[in-house]
Every structure is written in C-alpha cells, then in structure tokens.
TIRO-2110 file (N, C-alpha, C; in Angstrom, 1 decimal):
// TIRO-2110
-17.5, -22.6, 4.0, N, 1, A
-17.6, -21.8, 5.3, CA, 1, A
-18.8, -21.0, 5.3, C, 1, A
-19.3, -20.6, 6.4, N, 2, A
-20.5, -19.8, 6.6, CA, 2, A
-20.2, -18.3, 6.3, C, 2, A
-21.1, -17.6, 5.7, N, 3, A
-20.9, -16.2, 5.5, CA, 3, A
-21.0, -15.5, 6.9, C, 3, A
-20.3, -14.4, 7.0, N, 4, A
-20.3, -13.7, 8.3, CA, 4, A
-21.7, -13.1, 8.6, C, 4, A
-22.1, -13.1, 9.9, N, 5, A
-23.4, -12.6, 10.3, CA, 5, A
-23.3, -11.1, 10.4, C, 5, A
-24.1, -10.4, 9.5, N, 6, A
-24.2, -9.0, 9.5, CA, 6, A
-24.7, -8.5, 10.8, C, 6, A
-25.7, -9.1, 11.4, N, 7, A
-26.3, -8.7, 12.7, CA, 7, A
-25.2, -8.7, 13.8, C, 7, A
-24.5, -9.8, 13.8, N, 8, A
-23.4, -9.9, 14.9, CA, 8, A
-22.4, -8.9, 14.7, C, 8, A
-21.9, -8.7, 13.5, N, 9, A
-20.9, -7.6, 13.2, CA, 9, A
-21.4, -6.3, 13.6, C, 9, A
-22.6, -6.0, 13.2, N, 10, A
-23.2, -4.6, 13.5, CA, 10, A
-23.3, -4.4, 15.0, C, 10, A
-23.7, -5.5, 15.7, N, 11, A
-23.8, -5.4, 17.2, CA, 11, A
-22.5, -5.2, 17.8, C, 11, A
-21.5, -5.9, 17.3, N, 12, A
-20.1, -5.7, 17.9, CA, 12, A
-19.5, -4.4, 17.6, C, 12, A
-19.8, -3.9, 16.4, N, 13, A
-19.4, -2.5, 15.9, CA, 13, A
-20.0, -1.5, 16.8, C, 13, A
-21.3, -1.6, 17.1, N, 14, A
-22.0, -0.7, 18.0, CA, 14, A
-21.4, -0.7, 19.4, C, 14, A
-21.1, -1.9, 19.9, N, 15, A
-20.5, -2.0, 21.2, CA, 15, A
-19.1, -1.3, 21.3, C, 15, A
-18.4, -1.4, 20.2, N, 16, A
-17.0, -0.8, 20.1, CA, 16, A
-17.1, 0.7, 20.0, C, 16, A
-18.0, 1.2, 19.1, N, 17, A
-18.0, 2.6, 18.8, CA, 17, A
-19.0, 3.4, 19.7, C, 17, A
-20.0, 2.7, 20.3, N, 18, A
-20.9, 3.3, 21.2, CA, 18, A
-22.1, 3.9, 20.5, C, 18, A
-22.0, 4.2, 19.2, N, 19, A
-23.2, 4.8, 18.5, CA, 19, A
-23.3, 4.3, 17.1, C, 19, A
-22.4, 3.7, 16.5, N, 20, A
-22.4, 3.3, 15.1, CA, 20, A
-22.8, 1.8, 14.9, C, 20, A
-23.7, 1.5, 14.0, N, 21, A
-24.1, 0.1, 13.8, CA, 21, A
-24.1, -0.2, 12.3, C, 21, A
-23.9, 0.7, 11.5, N, 22, A
-24.0, 0.5, 10.0, CA, 22, A
-22.7, -0.2, 9.6, C, 22, A
-22.8, -1.4, 9.0, N, 23, A
-21.7, -2.1, 8.5, CA, 23, A
-22.0, -2.6, 7.0, C, 23, A
-21.0, -2.8, 6.3, N, 24, A
-21.2, -3.3, 4.9, CA, 24, A
-20.4, -4.6, 4.8, C, 24, A
-21.2, -5.7, 4.7, N, 25, A
-20.5, -7.0, 4.6, CA, 25, A
-21.0, -7.7, 3.3, C, 25, A
-20.1, -7.9, 2.4, N, 26, A
-20.4, -8.6, 1.2, CA, 26, A
-19.2, -9.2, 0.6, C, 26, A
-19.3, -10.2, -0.2, N, 27, A
-18.1, -10.9, -0.7, CA, 27, A
-17.4, -10.0, -1.7, C, 27, A
-16.1, -10.2, -1.8, N, 28, A
-15.3, -9.5, -2.8, CA, 28, A
-15.5, -10.2, -4.1, C, 28, A
-15.8, -9.4, -5.2, N, 29, A
-16.1, -10.0, -6.5, CA, 29, A
-14.9, -10.7, -7.0, C, 29, A
-15.1, -12.0, -7.4, N, 30, A
-14.0, -12.8, -8.0, CA, 30, A
-13.6, -12.2, -9.3, C, 30, A
-14.5, -11.6, -10.0, N, 31, A
-14.2, -11.0, -11.4, CA, 31, A
-13.4, -9.7, -11.3, C, 31, A
-13.6, -9.0, -10.2, N, 32, A
-12.9, -7.7, -10.0, CA, 32, A
-12.4, -7.5, -8.5, C, 32, A
-11.5, -8.4, -8.1, N, 33, A
-11.1, -8.3, -6.7, CA, 33, A
-10.4, -6.9, -6.3, C, 33, A
-9.8, -6.3, -7.3, N, 34, A
-9.1, -5.0, -7.1, CA, 34, A
-10.0, -4.0, -6.4, C, 34, A
-11.2, -3.9, -6.9, N, 35, A
-12.2, -2.9, -6.4, CA, 35, A
-12.5, -3.2, -4.9, C, 35, A
-12.7, -4.5, -4.6, N, 36, A
-13.0, -4.9, -3.3, CA, 36, A
-11.9, -4.6, -2.3, C, 36, A
-10.7, -4.9, -2.8, N, 37, A
-9.5, -4.6, -2.0, CA, 37, A
-9.4, -3.1, -1.7, C, 37, A
-9.6, -2.3, -2.8, N, 38, A
-9.4, -0.9, -2.6, CA, 38, A
-10.5, -0.3, -1.6, C, 38, A
-11.7, -0.9, -1.6, N, 39, A
-12.7, -0.5, -0.7, CA, 39, A
-12.3, -0.7, 0.7, C, 39, A
-11.8, -2.0, 0.9, N, 40, A
-11.4, -2.3, 2.3, CA, 40, A
-10.2, -1.6, 2.7, C, 40, A
-9.1, -1.5, 1.9, N, 41, A
-7.8, -0.9, 2.3, CA, 41, A
-7.9, 0.6, 2.4, C, 41, A
-8.9, 1.2, 1.8, N, 42, A
-9.0, 2.7, 2.0, CA, 42, A
-9.2, 3.1, 3.5, C, 42, A
-9.7, 2.2, 4.3, N, 43, A
-9.9, 2.6, 5.7, CA, 43, A
-8.6, 2.6, 6.4, C, 43, A
-7.6, 2.0, 5.9, N, 44, A
-6.2, 2.1, 6.5, CA, 44, A
-5.7, 3.5, 6.5, C, 44, A
-6.1, 4.3, 5.6, N, 45, A
-5.6, 5.6, 5.5, CA, 45, A
-6.5, 6.7, 6.2, C, 45, A
-7.5, 6.2, 6.9, N, 46, A
-8.4, 7.1, 7.6, CA, 46, A
-7.7, 7.7, 8.9, C, 46, A
-6.6, 7.2, 9.3, N, 47, A
-5.9, 7.8, 10.4, CA, 47, A
-5.7, 9.3, 10.3, C, 47, A
-5.5, 9.8, 9.1, N, 48, A
-5.3, 11.2, 8.9, CA, 48, A
-6.5, 12.0, 9.2, C, 48, A
-7.7, 11.4, 9.2, N, 49, A
-8.9, 12.1, 9.5, CA, 49, A
-9.3, 12.2, 11.0, C, 49, A
-8.5, 11.6, 11.8, N, 50, A
-8.9, 11.5, 13.3, CA, 50, A
-7.8, 12.2, 14.1, C, 50, A
-8.3, 12.6, 15.3, N, 51, A
-7.3, 13.3, 16.2, CA, 51, A
-6.1, 12.4, 16.6, C, 51, A
-5.0, 13.0, 16.8, N, 52, A
-3.8, 12.3, 17.1, CA, 52, A
-4.0, 11.3, 18.3, C, 52, A
-4.8, 11.8, 19.3, N, 53, A
-5.0, 10.9, 20.5, CA, 53, A
-5.7, 9.6, 20.1, C, 53, A
-6.6, 9.6, 19.1, N, 54, A
-7.3, 8.4, 18.7, CA, 54, A
-6.3, 7.5, 17.9, C, 54, A
-5.4, 8.1, 17.1, N, 55, A
-4.4, 7.3, 16.4, CA, 55, A
-3.5, 6.6, 17.5, C, 55, A
-3.1, 7.4, 18.5, N, 56, A
-2.3, 6.7, 19.6, CA, 56, A
-3.0, 5.6, 20.3, C, 56, A
-4.4, 5.8, 20.6, N, 57, A
-5.1, 4.8, 21.2, CA, 57, A
-5.2, 3.6, 20.3, C, 57, A
-5.4, 3.7, 19.0, N, 58, A
-5.4, 2.6, 18.1, CA, 58, A
-4.1, 1.8, 18.1, C, 58, A
-3.0, 2.6, 18.1, N, 59, A
-1.7, 1.9, 18.1, CA, 59, A
-1.6, 1.1, 19.4, C, 59, A
-1.9, 1.7, 20.5, N, 60, A
-1.8, 1.0, 21.8, CA, 60, A
-2.7, -0.2, 21.9, C, 60, A
-3.9, -0.2, 21.3, N, 61, A
-4.8, -1.2, 21.4, CA, 61, A
-4.4, -2.4, 20.4, C, 61, A
-3.9, -2.0, 19.2, N, 62, A
-3.6, -3.0, 18.2, CA, 62, A
-2.2, -3.5, 18.2, C, 62, A
-1.3, -2.9, 19.0, N, 63, A
0.1, -3.3, 19.1, CA, 63, A
0.2, -4.7, 19.5, C, 63, A
1.0, -5.5, 18.8, N, 64, A
1.2, -6.9, 19.2, CA, 64, A
0.1, -7.8, 18.9, C, 64, A
-0.9, -7.4, 18.2, N, 65, A
-2.0, -8.3, 17.9, CA, 65, A
-1.8, -8.8, 16.5, C, 65, A
-2.2, -10.1, 16.3, N, 66, A
-2.1, -10.7, 15.0, CA, 66, A
-3.3, -10.3, 14.2, C, 66, A
-3.2, -9.5, 13.3, N, 67, A
-4.4, -9.0, 12.5, CA, 67, A
-4.3, -9.5, 11.1, C, 67, A
-3.3, -10.2, 10.7, N, 68, A
-3.2, -10.7, 9.4, CA, 68, A
-3.1, -12.2, 9.4, C, 68, A
-3.9, -12.8, 8.5, N, 69, A
-3.9, -14.3, 8.4, CA, 69, A
-4.8, -14.7, 7.2, C, 69, A
-4.6, -15.9, 6.8, N, 70, A
-5.3, -16.4, 5.6, CA, 70, A
-6.7, -17.0, 6.1, C, 70, A
-7.7, -16.6, 5.4, N, 71, A
-9.0, -17.1, 5.7, CA, 71, A
-9.9, -16.9, 4.4, C, 71, A
-11.1, -17.4, 4.4, N, 72, A
-12.0, -17.2, 3.4, CA, 72, A
-11.4, -17.7, 2.0, C, 72, A
-11.5, -16.9, 1.0, N, 73, A
-11.0, -17.2, -0.3, CA, 73, A
-9.5, -17.4, -0.4, C, 73, A
-8.8, -16.8, 0.6, N, 74, A
-7.3, -16.9, 0.7, CA, 74, A
-6.8, -18.0, 1.5, C, 74, A
-7.7, -18.7, 2.2, N, 75, A
-7.2, -19.8, 3.1, CA, 75, A
-6.5, -20.9, 2.3, C, 75, A
-5.3, -21.2, 2.7, N, 76, A
-4.6, -22.3, 2.0, CA, 76, A
-3.7, -21.8, 0.9, C, 76, A
-3.8, -20.5, 0.5, N, 77, A
-2.9, -20.0, -0.5, CA, 77, A
-1.5, -19.9, 0.1, C, 77, A
-0.5, -20.6, -0.6, N, 78, A
0.8, -20.6, 0.0, CA, 78, A
1.5, -19.3, -0.1, C, 78, A
2.2, -19.0, 0.9, N, 79, A
3.1, -17.7, 0.9, CA, 79, A
4.5, -18.1, 0.4, C, 79, A
4.9, -17.3, -0.6, N, 80, A
6.3, -17.6, -1.1, CA, 80, A
7.3, -17.2, 0.0, C, 80, A
8.4, -18.0, 0.0, N, 81, A
9.5, -17.7, 0.9, CA, 81, A
10.2, -16.3, 0.6, C, 81, A
10.3, -16.0, -0.6, N, 82, A
10.8, -14.7, -1.0, CA, 82, A
9.6, -13.8, -1.3, C, 82, A
9.4, -12.7, -0.5, N, 83, A
8.3, -11.8, -0.7, CA, 83, A
8.5, -10.7, -1.6, C, 83, A
9.7, -10.6, -2.3, N, 84, A
9.9, -9.6, -3.2, CA, 84, A
9.1, -9.8, -4.4, C, 84, A
8.7, -8.8, -5.1, N, 85, A
7.8, -8.8, -6.3, CA, 85, A
8.5, -9.6, -7.4, C, 85, A
7.7, -10.4, -8.1, N, 86, A
8.2, -11.1, -9.3, CA, 86, A
8.0, -10.1, -10.5, C, 86, A
8.7, -10.2, -11.6, N, 87, A
8.5, -9.4, -12.8, CA, 87, A
7.1, -9.7, -13.3, C, 87, A
6.5, -8.6, -13.7, N, 88, A
5.1, -8.7, -14.2, CA, 88, A
4.9, -8.6, -15.7, C, 88, A
6.0, -8.6, -16.4, N, 89, A
5.9, -8.4, -17.8, CA, 89, A
5.0, -9.5, -18.4, C, 89, A
4.1, -9.1, -19.3, N, 90, A
3.2, -10.1, -19.9, CA, 90, A
2.0, -10.5, -19.1, C, 90, A
1.9, -10.0, -17.9, N, 91, A
0.7, -10.4, -17.1, CA, 91, A
-0.3, -9.2, -17.1, C, 91, A
-1.6, -9.5, -17.0, N, 92, A
-2.6, -8.4, -16.9, CA, 92, A
-2.4, -7.7, -15.6, C, 92, A
-2.8, -6.4, -15.5, N, 93, A
-2.7, -5.7, -14.3, CA, 93, A
-3.7, -4.5, -14.3, C, 93, A
-4.0, -4.0, -13.2, N, 94, A
-4.9, -2.8, -13.1, CA, 94, A
-4.0, -1.7, -12.6, C, 94, A
-4.1, -0.6, -13.3, N, 95, A
-3.3, 0.6, -13.0, CA, 95, A
-4.3, 1.7, -12.6, C, 95, A
-4.2, 2.2, -11.4, N, 96, A
-5.1, 3.2, -10.9, CA, 96, A
-4.2, 4.3, -10.3, C, 96, A
-4.6, 5.5, -10.5, N, 97, A
-3.9, 6.7, -9.9, CA, 97, A
-4.8, 7.4, -9.0, C, 97, A
-4.2, 7.8, -7.8, N, 98, A
-5.0, 8.6, -6.8, CA, 98, A
-4.2, 9.8, -6.4, C, 98, A
-4.9, 10.8, -6.1, N, 99, A
-4.2, 12.0, -5.6, CA, 99, A
-5.0, 12.6, -4.4, C, 99, A
-4.2, 13.1, -3.4, N, 100, A
-4.9, 13.6, -2.2, CA, 100, A
-5.0, 15.1, -2.4, C, 100, A
-6.2, 15.6, -2.2, N, 101, A
-6.5, 17.1, -2.3, CA, 101, A
-7.1, 17.6, -1.0, C, 101, A
-6.3, 17.9, 0.0, N, 102, A
-6.8, 18.5, 1.2, CA, 102, A
-7.8, 17.8, 2.0, C, 102, A
-8.9, 17.3, 1.5, N, 103, A
-9.9, 16.7, 2.3, CA, 103, A
-10.2, 15.2, 1.9, C, 103, A
-9.3, 14.7, 1.0, N, 104, A
-9.5, 13.3, 0.6, CA, 104, A
-8.9, 12.9, -0.7, C, 104, A
-8.9, 11.7, -1.0, N, 105, A
-8.3, 11.2, -2.3, CA, 105, A
-9.3, 11.2, -3.3, C, 105, A
-8.9, 11.3, -4.6, N, 106, A
-9.7, 11.2, -5.7, CA, 106, A
-8.9, 10.3, -6.8, C, 106, A
-9.7, 9.6, -7.5, N, 107, A
-9.1, 8.7, -8.6, CA, 107, A
-8.9, 9.6, -9.8, C, 107, A
-7.7, 9.5, -10.4, N, 108, A
-7.4, 10.2, -11.6, CA, 108, A
-7.4, 9.3, -12.8, C, 108, A
-7.7, 9.9, -14.0, N, 109, A
-7.7, 9.0, -15.2, CA, 109, A
-6.3, 8.7, -15.7, C, 109, A
-5.3, 9.5, -15.3, N, 110, A
-3.9, 9.2, -15.7, CA, 110, A
-3.0, 9.9, -14.7, C, 110, A
-1.7, 9.5, -14.7, N, 111, A
-0.7, 10.1, -13.8, CA, 111, A
-0.7, 11.6, -14.0, C, 111, A
-0.8, 12.0, -15.2, N, 112, A
-0.8, 13.5, -15.5, CA, 112, A
-2.0, 14.2, -15.0, C, 112, A
-3.1, 13.5, -14.9, N, 113, A
-4.3, 14.1, -14.4, CA, 113, A
-4.2, 14.3, -12.9, C, 113, A
-3.3, 13.6, -12.2, N, 114, A
-3.2, 13.7, -10.8, CA, 114, A
-2.3, 14.9, -10.3, C, 114, A
-1.5, 15.4, -11.3, N, 115, A
-0.6, 16.5, -10.9, CA, 115, A
-1.3, 17.7, -10.5, C, 115, A
END
C-alpha cells in the first residue's frame, strides 16, 4: 500500500480547522507499537480540553459514522467472535500508569507514584 500523503492530509486538516495545517504522519514502530498507539489514542481524551458546544458538535458530526476498520498493518487480522480478554499469564506486556493533574495527564513510574 502507498504511504499517506502528508501534503493532502495537511490541506484537508487546514480546510477542516480553518487555520491549522501541522500534521504528524509516520508509521507506528513495529518494535514498540504501544508508544504509537498511546500517541494516537491520547487525542481521544482531548474532549475535556474543549468547550461543551464543540464536544456536542463532534458528537453530532460523527454520530452514525463508521470510524473503525482494519487497514494498513491491521488489514486482514481476524476479529475473534468472543471479544472478552484472554488470560495473559505468561505473555509479555507493557504496564504504564497515568494520572490526571488539573491540566493534563502525566506518566508515573508506578501505581504508588500516581497517588
């Protein structure tokens, strides 16, 4: 597949926002996908930083839209019929702790450090 066009994405983003054109488009590292996912997913929590009217506008605009699908590195990965978590004993995992302090999240070195 072709990599996404940064110029096209920046132009579309500027058209949507009216003034912003800076975008960050790069592949997620296959050796450390968790960092890439965290970078992308952190924007899902940005609703707390915007006025309620903007959150409502986002809801009205995105309601009923299909925003989830397999593509890129995940295209063709089968979805299990049972979406409940499998036991993870014996498997490697990444454990990260975050805490919210008034103006944003910060990563903690341990669960005790987040308290």
